[in-house]
All heavy atoms as an XYZ file, in Angstrom:
619
protein
N       0.844     -1.183      0.000
C       0.000      0.000      0.000
C       0.887      1.242      0.000
O       1.857      1.322      0.737
C      -0.895     -0.031      1.225
C      -1.828      1.139      1.306
S      -2.959      0.894      2.676
C      -4.036      2.208      2.349
N       0.537      2.188     -0.821
C       1.324      3.410     -0.904
C       0.649      4.521     -0.105
O      -0.566      4.544      0.061
C       1.480      3.865     -2.365
O       0.190      4.123     -2.907
C       2.188      2.807     -3.190
N       1.470      5.447      0.382
C       0.965      6.575      1.149
C       0.577      7.726      0.244
O       0.757      7.671     -0.973
N       0.050      8.773      0.838
C      -0.331      9.941      0.034
C       0.892     10.629     -0.560
O       1.949     10.678      0.058
C      -1.044     10.848      1.034
C      -0.542     10.419      2.362
C      -0.203      8.965      2.246
N       0.729     11.133     -1.742
C       1.804     11.863     -2.411
C       1.729     13.312     -1.943
O       0.674     13.920     -1.974
C       1.658     11.737     -3.915
C       1.757     10.260     -4.345
C       1.511     10.072     -5.807
N       2.509     10.682     -6.652
C       3.670     10.129     -7.004
N       3.978      8.939     -6.564
N       4.509     10.772     -7.787
N       2.859     13.837     -1.506
C       2.881     15.155     -0.896
C       3.665     16.157     -1.731
O       4.689     15.818     -2.316
C       3.521     15.068      0.490
C       2.791     14.138      1.430
C       3.514     14.030      2.747
O       4.199     14.948      3.172
N       3.372     12.895      3.399
N       3.149     17.392     -1.747
C       3.851     18.490     -2.390
C       3.843     19.681     -1.443
O       3.052     19.737     -0.502
C       3.212     18.911     -3.738
C       1.760     19.361     -3.541
C       3.335     17.815     -4.771
C       1.157     20.040     -4.745
N       4.723     20.610     -1.725
C       4.740     21.898     -1.014
C       4.951     22.973     -2.068
O       5.921     22.949     -2.811
C       5.864     21.946      0.021
C       5.871     23.254      0.824
C       6.941     23.257      1.892
N       8.287     23.133      1.379
C       9.018     24.144      0.877
N       8.517     25.348      0.797
N      10.246     23.928      0.458
N       4.003     23.901     -2.157
C       4.118     24.976     -3.130
C       5.078     26.041     -2.635
O       5.095     26.362     -1.445
C       2.752     25.627     -3.380
C       1.651     24.750     -3.959
C       0.383     25.573     -4.129
C       2.066     24.124     -5.268
N       5.843     26.609     -3.550
C       6.655     27.772     -3.205
C       5.702     28.952     -3.005
O       4.522     28.890     -3.382
C       7.655     28.110     -4.321
O       6.912     28.463     -5.497
C       8.601     26.956     -4.605
N       6.202     30.025     -2.463
C       5.378     31.210     -2.261
C       4.816     31.745     -3.566
O       3.651     32.137     -3.643
N       5.634     31.756     -4.613
C       5.181     32.242     -5.917
C       4.055     31.380     -6.462
O       3.073     31.892     -7.001
C       6.331     32.268     -6.927
C       7.428     33.209     -6.566
C       8.616     33.191     -7.504
N       8.806     31.989     -8.296
C       9.345     31.968     -9.503
N       9.756     33.085    -10.071
N       9.517     30.852    -10.158
N       4.185     30.075     -6.333
C       3.164     29.158     -6.844
C       1.862     29.303     -6.058
O       0.775     29.326     -6.645
C       3.680     27.723     -6.770
N       1.972     29.424     -4.749
C       0.782     29.597     -3.911
C       0.088     30.918     -4.219
O      -1.153     30.985     -4.269
C       1.166     29.521     -2.437
N       0.867     31.970     -4.468
C       0.275     33.274     -4.796
C      -0.468     33.227     -6.129
O      -1.507     33.878     -6.279
C       1.341     34.368     -4.805
C       1.731     34.814     -3.406
C       2.602     36.059     -3.417
N       3.872     35.889     -4.086
C       4.966     35.358     -3.528
N       4.945     34.958     -2.277
N       6.083     35.250     -4.219
N       0.042     32.477     -7.099
C      -0.663     32.360     -8.374
C      -2.027     31.728     -8.158
O      -3.037     32.237     -8.657
C       0.141     31.541     -9.386
C      -0.580     31.275    -10.713
C      -0.835     32.575    -11.473
C       0.194     30.297    -11.562
N      -2.089     30.625     -7.424
C      -3.375     29.985     -7.163
C      -4.317     30.925     -6.420
O      -5.502     31.017     -6.747
C      -3.189     28.695     -6.360
C      -2.721     27.478     -7.127
C      -2.611     26.278     -6.205
C      -3.650     27.167     -8.282
N      -3.800     31.633     -5.429
C      -4.627     32.560     -4.668
C      -5.122     33.703     -5.558
O      -6.286     34.090     -5.492
C      -3.848     33.120     -3.479
C      -4.695     33.995     -2.567
C      -5.841     33.222     -1.947
O      -5.648     32.164     -1.374
N      -7.041     33.749     -2.074
N      -4.264     34.206     -6.406
C      -4.636     35.292     -7.305
C      -5.729     34.840     -8.274
O      -6.684     35.577     -8.533
C      -3.413     35.783     -8.080
C      -3.683     36.961     -8.964
S      -2.202     37.609     -9.767
C      -1.641     36.198    -10.691
N      -5.605     33.636     -8.800
C      -6.609     33.122     -9.722
C      -7.968     32.970     -9.055
O      -9.009     33.232     -9.673
C      -6.153     31.801    -10.330
C      -5.007     31.908    -11.334
C      -4.395     30.549    -11.599
C      -5.479     32.556    -12.612
N      -7.983     32.581     -7.797
C      -9.257     32.489     -7.083
C      -9.768     33.878     -6.711
O     -10.960     34.145     -6.826
C      -9.160     31.584     -5.838
O      -8.145     32.054     -4.978
C      -8.867     30.152     -6.221
N      -8.876     34.769     -6.310
C      -9.288     36.135     -5.969
C      -9.890     36.856     -7.176
O     -10.845     37.622     -7.031
C      -8.108     36.955     -5.444
C      -7.672     36.544     -4.057
O      -8.393     35.767     -3.387
O      -6.576     36.981     -3.638
N      -9.339     36.631     -8.365
C      -9.841     37.273     -9.577
C     -11.073     36.573    -10.139
O     -11.647     37.023    -11.122
C      -8.763     37.323    -10.656
C      -7.657     38.299    -10.400
C      -6.524     38.280    -11.185
C      -7.721     39.245     -9.389
C      -5.483     39.178    -10.971
C      -6.694     40.140     -9.168
C      -5.575     40.117     -9.959
N     -11.455     35.449     -9.542
C     -12.643     34.735     -9.983
C     -12.437     33.809    -11.161
O     -13.394     33.318    -11.746
N     -11.183     33.540    -11.506
C     -10.903     32.635    -12.621
C     -11.040     31.172    -12.212
O     -11.249     30.313    -13.076
C      -9.509     32.879    -13.184
C      -9.314     34.249    -13.728
N     -10.245     34.889    -14.513
C      -8.291     35.123    -13.603
C      -9.805     36.084    -14.851
N      -8.616     36.256    -14.303
N     -10.908     30.896    -10.922
C     -11.057     29.538    -10.392
C     -11.804     29.619     -9.073
O     -11.661     30.590     -8.335
C      -9.688     28.893    -10.111
C      -8.893     28.551    -11.300
S      -7.364     27.585    -10.999
C      -7.008     27.755     -9.305
N     -12.560     28.564     -8.774
C     -13.171     28.479     -7.454
C     -12.332     27.525     -6.599
O     -11.311     26.991     -7.057
C     -14.631     28.032     -7.547
C     -14.804     26.668     -8.209
O     -13.813     25.940     -8.405
O     -15.951     26.327     -8.534
N     -12.742     27.328     -5.372
C     -11.972     26.480     -4.454
C     -11.868     25.047     -4.966
O     -10.831     24.396     -4.814
C     -12.603     26.504     -3.063
N     -12.908     24.564     -5.590
C     -12.900     23.203     -6.132
C     -11.867     23.061     -7.250
O     -11.146     22.056     -7.321
C     -14.293     22.855     -6.654
O     -14.293     21.603     -7.269
N     -11.782     24.058     -8.111
C     -10.789     24.026     -9.189
C      -9.374     24.107     -8.625
O      -8.470     23.412     -9.106
C     -11.040     25.162    -10.177
N      -9.171     24.937     -7.592
C      -7.855     25.026     -6.954
C      -7.476     23.682     -6.340
O      -6.319     23.255     -6.442
C      -7.849     26.131     -5.903
N      -8.448     23.007     -5.733
C      -8.189     21.674     -5.180
C      -7.810     20.692     -6.285
O      -6.921     19.853     -6.112
C      -9.403     21.149     -4.415
C      -9.624     21.853     -3.093
O      -8.691     22.541     -2.605
O     -10.733     21.728     -2.538
N      -8.470     20.798     -7.428
C      -8.147     19.923     -8.563
C      -6.717     20.146     -9.041
O      -6.023     19.199     -9.398
C      -9.112     20.173     -9.725
O     -10.416     19.820     -9.366
N      -6.286     21.401     -9.024
C      -4.908     21.724     -9.399
C      -3.943     21.069     -8.415
O      -2.946     20.450     -8.814
C      -4.686     23.247     -9.455
C      -3.205     23.586     -9.578
C      -5.470     23.852    -10.598
N      -4.223     21.178     -7.139
C      -3.335     20.595     -6.124
C      -3.269     19.076     -6.241
O      -2.190     18.486     -6.114
C      -3.792     21.008     -4.722
C      -3.668     22.496     -4.416
C      -4.317     22.813     -3.075
C      -2.215     22.935     -4.441
N      -4.396     18.441     -6.506
C      -4.414     16.984     -6.680
C      -3.600     16.590     -7.908
O      -2.804     15.648     -7.864
C      -5.861     16.457     -6.769
C      -5.894     15.004     -7.232
C      -6.565     16.604     -5.426
N      -3.788     17.315     -9.009
C      -3.023     17.020    -10.234
C      -1.530     17.196     -9.998
O      -0.718     16.379    -10.450
C      -3.501     17.909    -11.382
N      -1.158     18.252     -9.284
C       0.258     18.475     -8.978
C       0.815     17.366     -8.093
O       1.932     16.892     -8.312
C       0.439     19.838     -8.308
C       0.243     21.050     -9.210
C       0.139     22.315     -8.372
C       1.363     21.162    -10.230
N       0.051     16.966     -7.098
C       0.505     15.892     -6.212
C       0.663     14.584     -6.984
O       1.632     13.846     -6.781
C      -0.470     15.713     -5.047
N      -0.278     14.296     -7.864
C      -0.189     13.071     -8.672
C       1.018     13.089     -9.593
O       1.655     12.061     -9.813
C      -1.463     12.868     -9.488
C      -2.632     12.453     -8.630
O      -2.470     11.929     -7.535
N      -3.827     12.714     -9.116
N       1.326     14.264    -10.133
C       2.422     14.354    -11.096
C       3.783     14.492    -10.432
O       4.760     13.890    -10.880
C       2.189     15.533    -12.036
C       3.177     15.591    -13.168
C       2.765     16.578    -14.239
O       1.720     17.213    -14.163
N       3.587     16.719    -15.249
N       3.884     15.302     -9.378
C       5.187     15.629     -8.798
C       5.403     15.124     -7.381
O       6.527     15.117     -6.902
C       5.387     17.159     -8.791
C       5.356     17.775    -10.149
C       4.259     18.524    -10.568
C       6.415     17.610    -11.040
C       4.219     19.090    -11.828
C       6.374     18.175    -12.301
C       5.278     18.911    -12.691
O       5.245     19.468    -13.932
N       4.344     14.744     -6.693
C       4.444     14.400     -5.282
C       5.246     13.150     -5.007
O       5.455     12.308     -5.875
N       5.686     13.058     -3.773
C       6.407     11.864     -3.333
C       5.780     11.385     -2.027
O       5.091     12.129     -1.346
C       7.889     12.171     -3.142
O       8.056     13.138     -2.126
N       6.034     10.136     -1.708
C       5.450      9.558     -0.501
C       6.204      9.960      0.753
O       5.639      9.948      1.833
C       5.408      8.034     -0.621
C       4.438      7.555     -1.674
C       4.413      6.056     -1.774
O       4.643      5.385     -0.755
O       4.166      5.559     -2.874
N       7.445     10.308      0.628
C       8.235     10.704      1.780
C       8.046     12.173      2.085
O       6.942     12.659      2.277
N       9.133     12.885      2.057
C       9.091     14.332      2.276
C       8.394     15.000      1.100
O       8.463     14.533     -0.032
C      10.498     14.882      2.429
N       7.720     16.097      1.366
C       6.986     16.817      0.324
C       7.941     17.346     -0.743
O       8.994     17.889     -0.437
C       6.202     17.965      0.946
N       7.553     17.170     -1.998
C       8.304     17.686     -3.125
C       7.934     19.154     -3.327
O       6.753     19.509     -3.307
C       7.956     16.898     -4.400
O       8.228     15.520     -4.173
C       8.734     17.392     -5.599
N       8.920     19.997     -3.535
C       8.667     21.420     -3.762
C       8.213     21.617     -5.206
O       8.853     21.142     -6.142
C       9.932     22.264     -3.473
C       9.687     23.723     -3.814
C      10.341     22.107     -2.019
N       7.100     22.305     -5.367
C       6.540     22.605     -6.678
C       6.540     24.112     -6.838
O       6.016     24.836     -5.998
C       5.115     22.029     -6.812
C       4.497     22.419     -8.137
C       5.129     20.517     -6.644
N       7.109     24.588     -7.952
C       7.252     26.021     -8.172
C       6.301     26.500     -9.274
O       5.554     25.734     -9.874
C       8.705     26.352     -8.524
C       9.059     27.823     -8.321
O       8.235     28.579     -7.771
O      10.164     28.221     -8.721
N       6.378     27.759     -9.556
C       5.488     28.448    -10.476
C       5.384     27.798    -11.859
O       4.265     27.633    -12.366
C       5.933     29.909    -10.588
C       5.029     30.867    -11.327
C       3.663     30.952    -10.695
C       5.685     32.240    -11.361
N       6.461     27.405    -12.506
C       6.315     26.820    -13.853
C       5.442     25.557    -13.878
O       4.624     25.399    -14.791
C       7.748     26.499    -14.277
C       8.595     27.427    -13.470
C       7.878     27.583    -12.158
N       5.585     24.701    -12.889
C       4.775     23.481    -12.837
C       3.301     23.812    -12.603
O       2.415     23.209    -13.200
C       5.280     22.531    -11.747
C       6.626     21.934    -12.022
C       7.774     22.777    -11.485
O       7.586     23.808    -10.853
N       8.981     22.332    -11.754
N       3.042     24.784    -11.740
C       1.660     25.170    -11.447
C       1.027     25.815    -12.681
O      -0.126     25.528    -13.004
C       1.598     26.112    -10.229
C       0.191     26.644    -10.015
C       2.085     25.386     -8.981
N       1.768     26.643    -13.372
C       1.231     27.297    -14.572
C       0.768     26.276    -15.609
O      -0.274     26.449    -16.228
C       2.280     28.203    -15.206
C       2.374     29.540    -14.573
C       3.343     30.403    -15.336
N       3.296     31.761    -14.858
C       4.312     32.595    -14.918
N       5.456     32.205    -15.445
N       4.194     33.816    -14.461
N       1.539     25.224    -15.815
C       1.180     24.211    -16.809
C      -0.137     23.540    -16.438
O      -1.037     23.389    -17.277
C       2.308     23.159    -16.957
C       1.853     21.963    -17.757
C       3.540     23.792    -17.572
N      -0.272     23.143    -15.185
C      -1.485     22.449    -14.751
C      -2.683     23.396    -14.798
O      -3.759     23.028    -15.274
C      -1.294     21.837    -13.343
C      -2.598     21.292    -12.799
C      -0.242     20.739    -13.392
N      -2.517     24.623    -14.321
C      -3.612     25.593    -14.329
C      -4.018     25.922    -15.763
O      -5.209     25.992    -16.076
C      -3.222     26.875    -13.561
C      -4.229     27.975    -13.786
C      -3.090     26.585    -12.076
N      -3.047     26.126    -16.634
C      -3.362     26.453    -18.031
C      -4.155     25.328    -18.684
O      -5.112     25.597    -19.420
C      -2.084     26.736    -18.810
N      -3.798     24.089    -18.419
C      -4.537     22.977    -19.016
C      -5.956     22.912    -18.474
O      -6.890     22.586    -19.204
C      -3.803     21.653    -18.815
O      -3.807     21.280    -17.464
N      -6.131     23.248    -17.218
C      -7.466     23.248    -16.613
C      -8.315     24.398    -17.160
O      -9.473     24.221    -17.510
C      -7.356     23.366    -15.089
C      -8.653     23.503    -14.312
C      -9.370     22.160    -14.257
C      -8.392     24.013    -12.912
N      -7.725     25.579    -17.251
C      -8.483     26.766    -17.632
C      -8.649     26.943    -19.140
O      -9.532     27.688    -19.569
C      -7.829     28.013    -17.048
C      -7.860     28.153    -15.543
C      -7.158     29.437    -15.114
C      -9.288     28.125    -15.009
N      -7.830     26.293    -19.934
C      -7.907     26.506    -21.381
C      -9.251     26.085    -21.953
O      -9.671     26.612    -22.980
C      -6.775     25.781    -22.097
O      -6.898     24.389    -21.928
N      -9.938     25.175    -21.303
C     -11.256     24.731    -21.762
C     -12.393     25.469    -21.065
O     -13.555     25.151    -21.270
C     -11.423     23.230    -21.527
C     -10.484     22.416    -22.398
O     -10.159     22.878    -23.508
O     -10.074     21.322    -21.965
N     -12.053     26.449    -20.252
C     -13.051     27.182    -19.479
C     -13.893     28.077    -20.385
O     -13.381     28.703    -21.301
C     -12.342     28.043    -18.428
O     -13.245     28.919    -17.811
N     -15.211     28.163    -20.097
C     -16.058     29.083    -20.869
C     -15.611     30.540    -20.729
O     -15.888     31.359    -21.605
C     -17.449     28.899    -20.266
C     -17.395     27.692    -19.419
C     -15.954     27.395    -19.132
N     -14.908     30.876    -19.661
C     -14.431     32.246    -19.455
C     -13.392     32.654    -20.500
O     -13.111     33.838    -20.654
C     -13.838     32.388    -18.053
N     -12.827     31.681    -21.214
C     -11.844     32.008    -22.260
C     -12.511     32.657    -23.461
O     -11.855     33.291    -24.267
C     -11.103     30.749    -22.710
C     -10.009     30.317    -21.770
S      -8.736     31.552    -21.563
C      -7.993     31.567    -23.187
N     -13.804     32.525    -23.584
C     -14.519     33.082    -24.735
C     -14.885     34.542    -24.478
O     -16.023     34.880    -24.204
C     -15.780     32.268    -25.030
C     -15.469     30.828    -25.393
O     -14.391     30.593    -25.965
O     -16.288     29.949    -25.098
N     -13.880     35.409    -24.537
C     -14.114     36.838    -24.434
C     -14.248     37.387    -23.027
O     -14.556     38.547    -22.854
N     -14.000     36.598    -22.016
C     -14.128     37.058    -20.647
C     -12.844     37.640    -20.097
O     -11.856     37.831    -20.811
N     -12.870     37.915    -18.811
C     -11.697     38.513    -18.165
C     -10.502     37.574    -18.160
O      -9.361     38.025    -18.177
C     -12.039     38.944    -16.741
O     -12.389     37.819    -15.952
N     -10.750     36.271    -18.162
C      -9.636     35.321    -18.205
C      -8.834     35.497    -19.483
O      -7.608     35.452    -19.469
C     -10.127     33.886    -18.071
C      -9.063     32.791    -18.153
C      -7.986     32.991    -17.083
C      -9.694     31.418    -18.007
N      -9.521     35.746    -20.573
C      -8.824     35.957    -21.840
C      -7.913     37.185    -21.752
O      -6.795     37.177    -22.246
C      -9.824     36.115    -22.972
C      -9.190     36.158    -24.351
C     -10.222     36.219    -25.444
O     -11.383     36.568    -25.216
N      -9.825     35.843    -26.636
N      -8.373     38.224    -21.082
C      -7.571     39.432    -20.914
C      -6.361     39.182    -20.017
O      -5.287     39.747    -20.233
C      -8.413     40.546    -20.312
C      -9.497     41.055    -21.218
C     -10.390     42.072    -20.530
O      -9.998     42.607    -19.474
O     -11.487     42.327    -21.050
N      -6.532     38.360    -18.994
C      -5.462     38.093    -18.026
C      -4.515     36.992    -18.456
O      -3.484     36.784    -17.824
C      -6.066     37.736    -16.659
C      -6.805     38.888    -16.015
O      -6.563     40.045    -16.407
O      -7.641     38.626    -15.123
N      -4.855     36.248    -19.497
C      -4.083     35.073    -19.895
C      -2.614     35.405    -20.145
O      -1.718     34.736    -19.631
C      -4.697     34.440    -21.144
C      -4.132     33.084    -21.426
C      -3.096     32.778    -22.262
C      -4.556     31.854    -20.845
N      -2.867     31.436    -22.260
C      -3.751     30.840    -21.393
C      -5.542     31.506    -19.927
C      -3.897     29.497    -21.055
C      -5.704     30.163    -19.587
C      -4.868     29.177    -20.150
N      -2.331     36.424    -20.916
C      -0.952     36.789    -21.242
C      -0.093     37.044    -20.029
O       0.963     36.411    -19.854
N      -0.502     37.960    -19.140
C       0.321     38.209    -17.956
C       0.468     36.999    -17.034
O       1.491     36.839    -16.372
C      -0.426     39.335    -17.230
C      -1.263     39.978    -18.264
C      -1.602     38.904    -19.263
N      -0.525     36.139    -17.013
C      -0.469     34.990    -16.107
C       0.398     33.844    -16.639
O       1.063     33.170    -15.864
C      -1.886     34.450    -15.840
C      -2.787     35.341    -15.008
C      -4.210     34.791    -15.028
C      -2.276     35.443    -13.578
N       0.368     33.626    -17.941
C       0.972     32.414    -18.475
C       2.096     32.611    -19.473
O       2.640     31.656    -19.998
C      -0.118     31.520    -19.083
C      -1.130     31.100    -18.059
C      -2.389     31.670    -18.020
C      -0.817     30.156    -17.108
C      -3.320     31.296    -17.080
C      -1.728     29.767    -16.144
C      -2.981     30.337    -16.133
N       2.487     33.842    -19.752
C       3.588     34.063    -20.704
C       4.722     34.804    -20.047
O       4.637     35.478    -19.121
C       3.133     34.825    -21.935
C       2.142     34.053    -22.736
N       2.493     33.010    -23.561
C       0.786     34.148    -22.837
C       1.417     32.511    -24.141
N       0.380     33.184    -23.708
């Protein structure tokens, strides 16, 4: 039996997730989905693996790219500064 896979976000990575929820681009459930995806991809069973901004951006971009908010909404306006 394997244990839970653990990650620890850097301050920059945590701020990106918080900013996306503060701006209304993601809700708490979507942020949780990002954390689960990151843990599945980068986590380890022992000590928590540090996950930084580039890894979080990839997972968030894949989640949000199919969002209805991309069709002319504020997310489309914020996309460049957030992901480029």
